[in-house]
N, C-alpha and C positions, 0 to 999 in steps of 0.2 A: 350393384352393377349388373348389367346384362351379360349373359354368357356369350362368348364369341363363337361364331361358326364360320366355316370356310367351305366353299364348293366352286366348281368351275366346269366349263365345257370347252371342247376343242373347236378351233376355227377351221374345221376340215371340210367345209362345204355347207350346204343348206341346213339350217336348224329345223327340225321336224316336229311333228305333233308328239312323238315319244319324248323328245327333250322338253317340250312345253309342259306336258302333263306330268311327266316323271320328275322334272327338276324346276324349271323356271317358274311355273305357276306356284309351286311350293315356296320358292325363294321369295316371291312377292309377299306371300302371307306371313313370312317370318320376320320381316323388317321391323315391325313394331315390338317384337318380343326379344330379339337377339341383336348383338352387334354383328352385322353381316359383312363378310368379305367375299366378293364374287370375282373370280379370275377368268380371264380368257387364256387358256393354257396352250400357247402356241408351241412350246418345246415338246409337249406331248404329241402335237399334231404331226411333227416331222418324223415320228417313228414309223409312219407308213408312207408309201409312195404318194406324192401329192404334186399338184400343179403349182410350181414356184411363182409363176406370173399371177396366180389368183390369190396367193396367200394374204397379201395386204388387204385386198378387197374383202376376203373372208373374215379377217380380223375386224374390220370396220363394220361389216354386216352383223357379226355376232354382237358387238357392242350395241348397235342400234336395235337389234331384236330384244336384247335384255331390257333396254329402256322402253321400247314400244310395248312390251308385255307388262310394264308397270314397275320395273325396278328403278327407283329414284336415286340418281348419283349423289344426292344430298343426304339421303337416309342410309345408303349402303356404299361401301367402297367397291368400285369396279376398276380393275387394272389389268395390264398385260403382263403375263408371267415373265417374259424376257426382259422387261424393264426393271426387274429386281434380281440382280445376279446372285443374291444369297440363296435363291431356290436351288441352283445347281451346286453351289458350294456345300450346302447342307446335305444334298443328295449324295455327294461324294463321301462325306463323313459317315452317313448312314450305310453306304456300301461296305464300310469297314466293320460294321457290327451286324450285318444281315447275313444269316446262314444261306448258302446256296440252296439247301433243301427247302427253305421257306419260299423262295422264288419259284422253284421248280413245281411247287404244288398249285401255283396260281392258274385257275382255269381260264381266265380271260386271255392269258398269254397263249395258251394252246389254241384257243379259238382264233385269235388274231393271226397266229402263225399259219394256220390253215388258209386264212383269207388272203395273206400276203406272202405266199410261198416264194415269190421272186425277191423278197426283201425282208427276210427274217434276221433282223439286226440286234445288236446288243442292247440298244435303246428300248426296243420292244420288250425284251426280256427284263430289263431293269426299270421299266415303266412304273411298277408299284413303289420303288424306292423314291423316285422323284415325286410321286404322288404323296408319299408319306412326308417328304420334305415340304411340299406345298402346304400341307395341313399343319404340321408341327412348327414350322417357321413362325407361325402366328399364334402358336399355343392354343389352337382352336379346340374347344371342348365338344362341339357338335359338328357333324358333317351330314348335311341333307343329301341323300343319294337315292338312286333306284335300287331295286333288288339285286341287280347284277353287280353292283359296286360294294355290297356289304362285305364281301371277302377282302376287298382292298382296305376297308376301314379296320377290319380285324388285323390285317397285316400291319397297318399303321400303329395299332395298339401294341403289337408284338415288338415293332422297332423301337417305340418309345420306352417300353419296359426294358428292352435289351440295353439301350443307351443308359437309362437311369440306373440299372443294376451295375453297369461297368464304371460309370463316371460320376454318379450322384444325380439326384432328382433335378431334372430340367424341364421335362415335358409331361403334360397331362396325357391320359389315355382316352382319346376322343371316342364318342359314341355315334353310331349311325342314326340318322333321323329320317325315317321313311316317309314318303309323301302318301297321299290318299290313293295314288295310282302308281305303286312302286314298280310295276312292270307293264309296259305297253307293247303288245305284239304288233308285228308288221302286217302288211297286206297279205302275206302268205299264211297268216294265222298260226304260224309255228314258231318262228324266230322273233326275237325282240325287234322292234322297229329300229332300223339302222341304215345309215348312208351306205356303208360298205356292202350291205345285203341288198340294197336297192329296193327296199320294200316299204318305203316311207311316203308320207305326205308332208310337204314343206309347210311351215307356218305362214309363209308368204305366197303360197300357191294361189293363183287366180281361180275364181269360182269354177270355170270350165275345166281347169286342171284337176281340181278336187273331185268333181263329178267323174271325170275320166279315170282317175286313179282308183277311186272306190269301186268303179264298175268291174275292175279286174280282181278285187279282193276276194279271198276265200271266205266262205261262210260255213254253214253246217254241211259238212261233206256227206252226211247221211240223207240229206234232202235232195232227192234226184229230180223231182218234178215240181212244178208250181203248185200242184194240188196236194203235195205231201205236207203234213204238219212238220214244223221245225222245232228245234230245241235251242232257244236263245242262250242257254247256259254254256254251250260249246261254240258259240259264234262270236268271233272277235269284233264283228261289226256292232253287235249288241253291247259289247264291252265299251266301245267308243260312244255309243248312245248315252251311257251312264255319265259321260263327261260333258257331252255337248247338247243333250236334249232335255226338255223339261220333264218333271215327274209324270205329268199327264201323258206326254208322248211316249215315255219309257213304258208305262203301263199299257198303252195302246199297242205299241210294237210287240211287246211281250205276248199279249193276249192274241193278237191277230196272227203272229208267227206260229204260235202253238196250234191254232185252229185252221191254218192255211188261208186265213182271211186276206193276208198280203203275202207277196212273194219277196224274194231276196232283192230283186231290182227295186221294188217299192221301198223296202227298208233302207237300201243304200241311198236312194234319192232323198228321203227324209233326213238321214244323217248328213249328207253332203250339204243340204240347205242350211242345216243348223250349224255345221262347222263354218260355213261361209259367213253366216250372220255373226257368229262369235269372233271370228278372226278378222273381219272387215276393219274394225277400228285399229287393230294392231297393224295391218297392212298399210292403212292410211297414214298412221303416225310414222311408221318406218319410212315410207316414201317422202314424207314431209321433211325428214332429217337427212335423207340419203346423200345429198350433194353438199351438205354443210360440213366440209372437212375441218374447218377451224373448230367447230363445236366438238367433233369427234376427237381431235387432237387435245383439246382442252380437258375433256372428261378423262381421257387416259392419263394425261400428264398430272392432273390433280389427284387421281387415284393412286398413282405410283408415288407421288410426293407424300401423300398421307400415310402410306403403308411402309415406306422405306425405313423410318425410325424404328418401327417394331422389328423389322427384319434385322437391322443392324444390332439392336440390343440383344436379340436372341443369339446371333452369331458371336457377339462379344462374350456372352455367357458360355456358349459352347466351347469356344477356343480356350477360355480360362479353365473349364473343366477338363479339357483334353491336355492341358499343360503346354499349349503352343503359343501362349501370350507372354511376351517379354516382361520382365519385372517393372520396367519403366513405362509399361502400358502400350508399347509399340506393337 
């Protein structure tokens, strides 16, 4: 039997190239090898301030981006987190076995708290516990993630181990499965590409928007003039070339940058053209499905129906191990 894996993205706005390269592209490649469960984690999305009126559209757009990028609902399970209440039930149980010190060490909470100073809520602090419940509810053995999420997978392993030690073996200790592009920097060249940092390029951006966005991107800060030779190894634009340009173009850009044969503007134009060529069929497929709300509803309903029996079986086992199931099975 195939090993089971779980992963998900928040419907907190536009899905960007960092999500695509660091997660979704990898998800597509894994469908033949693993039993894949891909979630739209809407409960995670509400831990930060958000536009309530846009949430439903963001959920639908996330689903359609998954599919447009190549995730087949027939080959993988795609569902909405809030459609399966066992996620939050298991999260509460995990709260009772998770030491506060373990949560306090989570670096992503510290980063998010700085970005959301007006709304540093308990959910933001407890985010990793719900994430552990997301994964372990389906007893996933593998979790495809970016570099920034490896600590969360280690946290999940700790929670599984803690529960198993207290109540008996119930959960595997899942392993992180990194993509070929585990960390994608944003247009600032410093932080990871992120909606909250506003340093991203949307996977659905129109060609002119891609060109405009890349025009502002930071390159080699030591290259002050067009005539100065550059160093592609420290340039985030060149990193993106590795994902969107041909081998021949990558060699050309590398050589010409180092010898000042081309400038940063030229380098960005080549990249923008290649991104647009790569993403055009994804944008087109997304647009072809955008207004088909019956299809969107059917995919999410089918995914939830398929996944609920697994969630219920896990919770029945957990309640039994906790001693909170009545003898008559109630």
